[in-house]
Every structure is written in structure tokens, then in C-alpha cells.
C-alpha positions as CSV (number, residue, x, y, z in Angstrom):
1,M,9.0,17.5,-19.8
2,D,6.6,14.7,-18.8
3,L,9.4,12.9,-17.0
4,L,10.5,16.0,-15.2
5,L,7.0,16.7,-13.9
6,V,6.5,13.2,-12.6
7,S,10.0,13.2,-11.1
8,L,9.3,16.4,-9.2
9,A,6.0,14.9,-8.0
10,S,7.9,11.8,-6.9
11,L,10.4,14.0,-5.0
12,L,7.6,15.7,-3.0
13,A,5.8,12.4,-2.5
14,G,8.9,10.7,-1.2
15,G,9.3,13.5,1.4
16,I,5.7,13.2,2.6
17,D,5.6,9.5,2.5
18,S,8.8,9.1,4.6
19,I,7.2,11.0,7.4
20,V,3.6,9.7,7.7
21,G,2.7,8.0,4.4
22,G,0.3,9.5,1.9
23,G,2.7,10.1,-0.9
24,G,0.2,8.5,-3.3
25,L,-1.9,11.6,-2.8
26,I,0.7,13.5,-4.8
27,L,2.2,11.0,-7.2
28,V,-0.8,9.0,-8.4
29,P,-2.8,12.1,-9.5
30,A,0.4,13.5,-11.2
31,L,0.8,10.3,-13.2
32,F,-2.8,10.3,-14.3
33,A,-2.5,14.0,-15.3
34,V,0.7,13.5,-17.3
35,Y,-0.2,10.2,-18.9
36,P,-4.0,10.4,-19.3
37,N,-4.2,7.7,-21.9
38,A,-2.3,5.1,-20.0
39,A,-4.0,2.1,-18.4
40,P,-4.7,2.8,-14.7
41,A,-3.0,-0.5,-13.7
42,T,0.2,0.6,-15.4
43,L,0.2,3.9,-13.6
44,F,-0.4,2.2,-10.3
45,G,2.3,-0.3,-10.9
46,T,4.8,2.4,-12.0
47,N,3.9,4.4,-8.9
48,K,4.7,1.4,-6.7
49,S,8.0,0.7,-8.6
50,A,9.2,4.2,-7.6
51,S,7.8,4.6,-4.1
52,V,9.1,1.2,-2.8
53,W,12.6,2.6,-3.1
54,G,11.9,5.7,-1.1
55,T,10.1,3.7,1.5
56,S,13.0,1.2,1.8
57,I,15.5,4.0,2.2
58,A,13.3,5.6,4.9
59,T,13.2,2.3,6.7
60,V,17.0,2.1,6.7
61,Q,17.3,5.7,7.9
62,Y,14.9,5.2,10.7
63,S,16.5,2.0,11.8
64,R,19.8,3.8,12.4
65,R,18.3,6.3,14.8
66,V,15.2,4.6,16.2
67,Q,15.3,1.3,18.1
68,M,13.3,-0.9,15.7
69,R,11.6,-3.8,17.5
70,W,12.7,-6.3,14.9
71,A,11.3,-9.4,16.7
72,V,7.9,-7.8,16.5
73,L,8.1,-6.0,13.2
74,G,9.7,-8.8,11.2
75,P,6.7,-11.2,11.6
76,A,4.3,-8.2,11.1
77,A,6.0,-7.4,7.8
78,G,5.6,-11.0,6.7
79,A,1.9,-10.8,7.6
80,A,1.5,-7.6,5.7
81,L,3.0,-9.1,2.6
82,V,0.7,-12.1,2.7
83,G,-2.3,-9.8,3.5
84,S,-1.5,-7.6,0.5
85,F,-1.3,-10.6,-1.8
86,L,-4.7,-11.8,-0.6
87,G,-6.2,-8.4,-0.9
88,A,-4.9,-8.1,-4.5
89,W,-6.5,-11.5,-5.2
90,A,-9.7,-10.5,-3.5
91,V,-10.1,-7.4,-5.7
92,T,-10.2,-9.7,-8.8
93,L,-13.4,-11.3,-7.2
94,I,-15.1,-8.4,-5.3
95,D,-15.7,-4.8,-6.4
96,P,-14.0,-2.5,-3.8
97,G,-16.5,0.3,-4.6
98,F,-18.3,-0.3,-1.2
99,L,-15.2,1.1,0.5
100,R,-15.2,4.4,-1.4
101,R,-17.9,6.0,0.6
102,A,-16.9,4.5,4.0
103,L,-13.2,5.5,3.7
104,P,-13.6,9.3,4.3
105,L,-15.8,8.6,7.3
106,I,-13.3,6.2,8.8
107,L,-10.5,8.7,8.2
108,L,-12.5,11.4,9.8
109,A,-13.0,9.3,12.9
110,V,-9.2,8.7,13.1
111,L,-8.6,12.4,12.8
112,L,-11.1,13.4,15.4
113,Y,-9.8,10.8,17.8
114,T,-6.2,12.0,17.3
115,L,-7.2,15.6,17.8
116,A,-9.2,14.8,21.0
117,R,-6.4,12.9,22.5
118,K,-3.8,15.6,22.8
119,D,-1.2,13.2,24.4
120,L,-1.7,10.4,21.8
121,G,1.5,9.3,20.3
122,R,3.8,11.8,22.1
123,T,5.4,9.2,24.4
124,H,6.9,5.9,23.3
125,A,5.6,3.3,25.8
126,P,4.9,-0.1,24.4
127,R,2.2,-1.5,26.7
128,H,2.1,-5.3,26.0
129,T,4.3,-8.3,26.5
130,R,6.5,-9.3,23.6
131,G,4.3,-12.2,22.5
132,R,1.0,-10.1,22.7
133,E,2.7,-7.2,20.9
134,T,3.9,-9.5,18.1
135,L,0.4,-11.0,17.7
136,L,-1.2,-7.5,17.6
137,A,1.4,-6.2,15.1
138,C,0.8,-9.3,12.9
139,L,-2.9,-8.7,13.0
140,I,-2.4,-5.0,12.0
141,G,0.0,-6.1,9.2
142,A,-2.4,-8.7,7.9
143,V,-5.5,-6.5,8.0
144,I,-4.0,-3.3,6.7
145,G,-1.9,-5.3,4.2
146,W,-5.1,-6.8,2.9
147,Y,-6.7,-3.4,2.6
148,D,-3.6,-2.1,0.7
149,G,-3.8,-4.9,-1.8
150,F,-7.6,-4.5,-2.1
151,F,-8.1,-0.7,-2.1
152,G,-5.1,1.2,-0.8
153,P,-5.6,4.9,0.0
154,G,-4.5,5.9,3.5
155,T,-2.6,2.6,4.2
156,G,0.4,4.4,5.8
157,S,-1.9,6.5,8.0
158,F,-3.8,3.4,9.2
159,F,-0.6,1.6,10.1
160,I,0.7,4.6,12.1
161,F,-2.6,5.2,13.9
162,L,-3.0,1.5,14.9
163,F,0.6,1.2,16.1
164,V,0.1,4.3,18.2
165,R,-3.4,3.4,19.5
166,L,-3.0,-0.3,20.0
167,L,0.6,-0.8,20.8
168,G,1.5,2.4,22.6
169,Y,4.2,3.6,20.2
170,D,4.9,7.3,19.7
171,F,4.3,8.8,16.2
172,L,8.0,8.6,15.3
173,N,8.4,5.0,16.2
174,A,5.0,4.2,14.6
175,S,6.1,5.9,11.4
176,A,9.3,3.8,11.4
177,A,7.3,0.6,11.9
178,A,4.9,1.6,9.2
179,K,7.7,2.1,6.6
180,L,8.9,-1.5,7.1
181,L,5.3,-2.9,6.7
182,N,4.8,-0.6,3.7
183,V,7.9,-2.0,2.0
184,A,6.3,-5.5,2.3
185,T,3.0,-4.5,0.9
186,N,4.6,-2.6,-2.0
187,I,6.7,-5.6,-2.9
188,A,3.6,-7.7,-3.0
189,A,1.9,-5.2,-5.3
190,I,4.9,-4.8,-7.6
191,A,5.1,-8.6,-8.0
192,L,1.5,-8.6,-9.1
193,F,1.7,-5.6,-11.4
194,A,5.0,-6.8,-12.9
195,A,3.7,-10.3,-13.6
196,K,0.9,-8.7,-15.6
197,G,3.2,-6.3,-17.4
198,H,1.8,-3.2,-15.7
199,V,5.1,-1.4,-14.9
200,W,7.0,1.2,-16.9
201,W,10.4,0.4,-15.5
202,H,12.3,3.1,-17.5
203,I,10.0,5.8,-16.0
204,G,9.8,4.1,-12.6
205,L,13.6,4.1,-12.1
206,V,14.0,7.8,-12.8
207,M,11.1,8.5,-10.4
208,A,12.7,6.2,-7.9
209,A,15.8,8.3,-7.7
210,A,13.7,11.4,-7.1
211,N,11.6,9.5,-4.5
212,V,14.7,8.4,-2.6
213,T,16.0,12.0,-2.5
214,G,12.6,13.2,-1.1
215,S,12.6,10.3,1.4
216,L,16.1,11.2,2.7
217,I,14.9,14.8,3.3
218,G,11.6,13.8,4.9
219,T,13.3,11.2,7.2
220,R,15.9,13.7,8.3
221,L,13.1,16.2,9.2
222,A,11.2,13.6,11.2
223,L,14.2,12.4,13.1
224,K,15.3,16.0,13.9
225,H,12.0,17.2,15.1
226,G,10.6,14.1,16.7
227,A,7.1,12.7,17.5
228,G,5.4,16.0,17.8
229,F,6.4,17.0,14.3
230,V,5.3,13.6,12.9
231,R,1.9,14.0,14.7
232,G,1.4,17.4,13.1
233,V,2.2,16.1,9.6
234,F,0.0,13.1,10.3
235,I,-3.0,15.4,11.1
236,V,-2.4,17.4,7.9
237,V,-2.1,14.4,5.6
238,V,-5.1,12.6,7.1
239,G,-7.1,15.9,6.6
240,A,-6.0,16.0,3.0
241,L,-6.9,12.3,2.6
242,I,-10.4,13.0,3.9
243,L,-10.9,15.8,1.4
244,K,-9.6,13.8,-1.5
245,T,-11.5,10.6,-0.7
246,G,-14.6,12.5,0.2
247,Y,-14.5,14.3,-3.1
248,D,-14.0,11.0,-5.0
249,A,-16.8,9.3,-3.1
250,F,-19.5,12.0,-3.0
251,L,-18.8,14.7,-5.6
252,R,-17.1,13.1,-8.6
């Protein structure tokens, strides 16, 4: 029954995550609820071992229907992987608690900006030269990758927002780009957790199958309904992240 419950959560998380990120909002609390006595690092590692498969499949699905800018996103994914490693290393030296209260406020600013700019992310119009776009994408990858390794919540949403705001992508193309960079940060995290023995592979593989199924469903919905649909889901997920991180920071 425990495995069924976390697999169902992984299915739903895969669907949400494939559209705008934020699957951890569903899967991580489910793992903590079902396995309350497990070490947190083991649950985080197991979550990553499942979600990386759904994210990878989503990347492949998007690449078949969306014109991925590989010359830009390849280096950015490499920067995200390095940034995630450095963030994971930094968290062994610095307490990330200072971000706990700042995060819901940052997410609120992202949400209000998105709501205020009705046309934001509806049209795909990259605005920079290839070299400048690559540089900005690498900076986004490195900074948000570091954040993912150091703290984590909202990583996918930050990737999408910055690709829309700074590079001129629409929400669909930004979501596709975010998936590729998320694969890189997840690989870095899995390498760290696995090296320290914090992954339940037997549970992670079953959850991965469910996550991939959810990812295929979510990706199909995003591709079918386009940037406007992804924008709407983005607003809902960021709103949920604000509530969750705000509760954790100020009420728990």
C-alpha cells in the first residue's frame, strides 16, 4: 500500500512537473507522510531518482515538437550541472535557513509581475544575439542550478520565469528549456545522494515508471494547448508554492 500511494503521488507529480515544474510540491510531502521515520536525505534522494526520469522524458517529448535552441541550452545545462554541484557543496558549509523566509516573498514578486504583464510569455521572440543569449542562459543555469543544489523549492518556476523575462521565450519554449536544465541539476543531486547512500533504488524505480507516465500526459497537454495553458498552470503552481513556502517559513 505504501508503494502504491507514493507511486500515485509520483504520477501526479510527473504531470505537473512536465508542464511547469513544481512536482516536488506533491511527491516530497507524500514521501515524508508515507515514510515518516526515514532520513530526510534518503527521501530527497529517492525523489530525485524518480523525478529525473519524468523530466528526461518530458525533455525528449518537447524536443520533438518545439524547436530547442541546443547551441544555447547545451552550455546552459552544463552550467546548471556545475552550479548544482557547487550549491550542494555550499549547503555543507552554510545553513540555508536564511532563504526560508525570503523565498515566499520572491515567489510573490514573480507571481505579481506575471499577472501584471498580461502579454508576458505569450509570444516566442528571443531578443538577443546568439552569443548574448548563450551567456545569459548559462548565467541562469549556473545561478538557479546553485540554488537547486543549495535549497531547491521553486527551481523549475524560476527557470521558466527567467527564460521568459530575460530571453524573450514564450511559456511553452521556456518550459521545454527548463526541463533540460532540470535534468542536469537532478543528475548532480542524484550523484551526491547516491555517493552517500541516500537513495532507495527499489522504490525509486517503481516511482520512476509512474513519474514517466504522468510526464507523458502532462507534456501532451502542454503541447496541445500551448503557451497560454502553460502560463495558467505556472500561475497556479507558483501560487501553491507561495502558500507552501509561506506556511513553512512563518507558521510552522
